[in-house]
Each structure stands twice: as C-alpha cells, then as structure tokens.
C-alpha positions, -999 to 999 in steps of 0.1 A, spaced: 446 438 633 469 461 612 453 488 592 450 483 554 467 505 528 434 508 510 402 487 505 397 463 477 369 485 463 356 520 471 332 518 501 320 554 501 313 579 473 308 615 483 287 627 454 284 664 445 254 663 423 255 701 421 278 729 432 249 753 433 238 766 467 215 793 481 240 802 507 275 818 504 293 802 533 328 815 543 345 781 541 328 765 511 350 745 489 326 743 459 314 778 454 341 784 428 332 752 409 315 762 376 315 728 360 283 716 342 260 691 358 253 656 346 218 650 333 193 628 352 199 599 328 237 603 332 234 604 370 213 572 371 239 555 349 267 567 372 248 552 402 247 519 384 285 520 378 291 527 415 270 498 426 288 475 401 321 485 417 309 476 451 301 510 465 279 506 496 274 542 508 266 574 488 265 608 505 251 637 486 268 670 495 290 697 479 264 724 471 228 721 483 216 687 471 179 698 473 185 722 445 186 692 422 150 685 412 158 649 405 175 643 439 148 619 452 146 600 419 184 595 421 184 586 458 156 560 452 176 545 424 207 542 445 187 525 473 172 501 447 208 492 437 216 483 473 234 514 484 228 533 516 221 569 509 227 600 531 230 637 524 242 670 540 220 700 537 219 736 551 183 728 560 167 759 544 147 740 518 133 713 542 97 714 551 71 688 560 66 678 523 104 674 517 107 653 548 81 629 534 100 627 501 132 620 520 115 591 538 99 578 506 133 579 488 148 557 515 174 581 529 193 564 558 200 598 575 202 635 568 230 658 581 221 694 589 249 719 590 250 740 622 283 756 631 276 775 662 250 773 690 249 811 688 224 820 660 242 853 651 276 835 648 262 807 627 243 832 604 274 853 599 295 823 591 269 811 566 264 846 552 227 840 554 204 858 579 180 834 595 200 803 585 203 791 621 165 792 626 160 773 593 185 747 602 170 741 636 135 739 622 147 714 596 164 692 622 132 692 643 110 683 613 133 654 603 132 639 638 94 644 640 92 626 607 113 597 620 144 605 599 178 598 616 195 631 622 232 641 620 245 675 629 276 686 610 299 713 623 330 728 608 355 735 635 373 768 631 378 802 648 341 807 654 335 777 676 366 759 687 364 774 722 327 766 728 321 734 709 305 719 740 275 741 733 271 723 700 270 690 718 242 703 740 223 716 709 227 684 690 213 665 720 183 689 723 175 683 687 175 646 690 206 640 668 222 606 667 255 619 655 275 651 658 302 652 631 331 676 638 347 684 605 382 699 605 386 731 585 399 727 550 419 753 530 402 746 497 380 770 477 366 798 499 383 780 528 416 789 512 407 825 506 395 829 542 422 807 558 438 835 578 405 846 593 390 812 600 417 785 604 433 776 637 470 775 645 486 741 650 486 747 688 450 757 687 441 724 669 461 705 695 442 722 724 409 716 707 415 679 703 428 676 738 395 689 751 372 673 726 386 638 721 379 626 756 343 634 751 341 607 724 342 582 752 323 602 779 293 612 759 270 582 758 238 595 742 254 611 711 281 597 688 309 622 682 328 618 650 362 633 641 375 630 605 410 643 611 441 619 608 462 643 630 443 630 660 466 600 659 491 623 675 470 622 707 450 590 704 459 556 690 428 543 673 433 505 671 401 501 652 410 523 622 406 507 588 434 526 571 461 549 584 462 586 575 435 601 553 407 579 541 404 597 507 414 574 478 416 545 502 381 541 515 363 568 496 362 588 464 345 620 453 324 625 422 318 660 412 288 676 394 302 669 359 312 633 368 349 640 375 364 616 401 389 629 426 403 614 458 381 637 478 362 669 473 390 689 487 417 676 464 410 690 429 432 664 411 414 643 385 414 605 388 390 599 360 354 602 349 325 581 363 309 576 329 340 575 307 362 552 328 359 519 345 357 526 382 374 495 394 403 500 369 408 535 383 406 522 418 433 497 412 456 515 387 452 552 390 486 570 394 469 597 414 454 572 439 487 555 441 503 588 452 478 595 479 481 558 492 519 558 492 529 591 507 565 597 515 577 614 547 591 648 540 604 678 560 594 674 597 575 641 589 609 625 580 620 605 610 588 612 630 577 582 650 540 591 644 542 591 606 533 554 602 499 562 618 490 597 605 509 595 572 515 632 572 480 641 583 453 654 560 464 650 524 439 676 512 453 703 534 488 695 526 480 697 488 460 729 493 489 749 508 518 733 488 506 715 457 523 684 470 507 653 485 538 645 506 540 678 525 532 677 562 497 687 572 498 724 581 476 717 611 502 693 626 517 706 659 539 676 666 575 686 675 566 722 682 573 737 715 544 735 740 
C-alpha cells in the first residue's frame, strides 16, 4: 500500500501545556518560549475542539507537564472525550501520590527522559545534579504502580557511541518502549548545535548500528522518529513519506498557537480562534510541509520520494526554508 500524502484529520496532537521547566537542558527547544499559558477553562475547550476534529492521541510535553496544577483534570477530560493520553516528563516531580493521580486520570503511558546510562553524563546534559537518580526512581514507581513506561532518549554526542547501554537500562526498568529521538537544532538545541549534534557520517554510522536492533530486540520496542532512516531501510509500513509533522500530527503550544510540530515555529493558526479541520485542510503552511520540492542535493536523488528531504524541522532551523535538504543527510557523500 502506497504511503499517503497526509491523513484526513490530525491523528496526534503534541500539546505543550506549559513551557516552564525545573530543568535547564542543553537541547531544550522550549526554554526560550515566553508565551502566556491558556487558562484551565480554555484548555478544556481546546481539548473538545481536538476531539471534534478526530484527534485520537494527545501527548503532553514541551516543558515539564507536571508543573501545570490542572494537568490531571485536563488529562481526565481528554480521556472522557475518547482520546488516548500520554506525557513526557523528566521524572523529578513523580512520587507515589503522583503515580496514583496518573492512574486515576487514565494516562495510557508515561515517558521518562533518560539520555545516558551514565548518571554523570545524564546530569550534565540535563544541567541538574541528581536528575538521573530522580528519573530512575520515577520509572520504577510508575512500573510498580502498573503504569506503562516509555524511556525517551535524545541521540547526540553524549550517547551515540554507547546507546546499547540505554537499551539495557530500559530493559532493567521494565520499559515497554525505548524512543530514540534525533537531535533537533531548535531553541537551545540550535545554540548548542556545534557541541551536541552529530555530523552526517556519524548519523549514518549510528543508524547502521542501531536500526538492526529494531528487529533483533524482542522484549523492548525501539522507536526511531527520523525520516532519514529511509536512506538505509525501506519501511513498507509507513503511513506517510518524510516527516509526519503536519501530515499525521500537529503541535499546540502553551498559548494555543498551532504549528506543524514543536520544532517548527511557523504559525498555522490558533486552537481556540480557528476551526481545526479547516486549518488541516486549507492551511498554506501545512500545504508547504506536505508538498516539499527537491532542492540542491535532493534534486535528482532517487531517495527523495521516500524521505522527502528528511526532517523538515531541521531543514527549516538551519535555513529558514522547508525545501532545503536535512543537514543530517549523508546520502551522496563520500564514505
């Protein structure tokens, strides 16, 4: 079955209820976001608009979701509307009482961010002493409480050579999923790009080592969210080609602004002021991310039809142009 250009309605909303965080991570895309937050009443109304548009999955992330005092009220409301709810957390605010609230609110799963199996490396990356210990404790409490656990790791200079240790750690914590996120060049990630990002050849070598494990590891699901992997692996089961942002998913920021994804700061509309389905079908911004044109080294490349230039967010971050080649792409370079 051929991949679709985009779905008939947004399937997933990555929702940044707040950009506030008690950490100062080196790669954070949202720390520079000073936009005001929607009120509880506005957030509940926004959830209803999402459900009406056919959204099935909501993931709370961006800053630290647990800093929103109304998080569990909002999550319960989303669940009552028929949406499956997850969140990503640094784990520092999770204790036994919070785990009970997570269960009562109906969270499908919770992702805990752990970027290195080495506590010192993780703590330095997160700029928060003791953050590794807190994340591990949170992961254990979630599993003991019967909550499905995901471990989220941002691949970059600190871990690309020993990512296998993250697999062992995720197993030991009882995680169901280990999600390898590719490094983005947005926000603090852009400011620290030279220090943290991999070269195209390093990305190639990482994926050559890591992708085979997706089939070999049976007790843990490994996820990769990077369209450049189509350079090495033809995924016949993909829903859309290239980036999923604006085709399968959308991002809603703290003030209700809608963008194709959290790493593309280009406004599509507003969740309370605009009709979500009208935006989905008619937005000029979404049309551009869905209809990318091959430029520079992508022009004439036989892989373009599958990767569509790679990660649109990275291309835009370094060039301001959706159609530029992904700076992580190694294809056509000398071995």
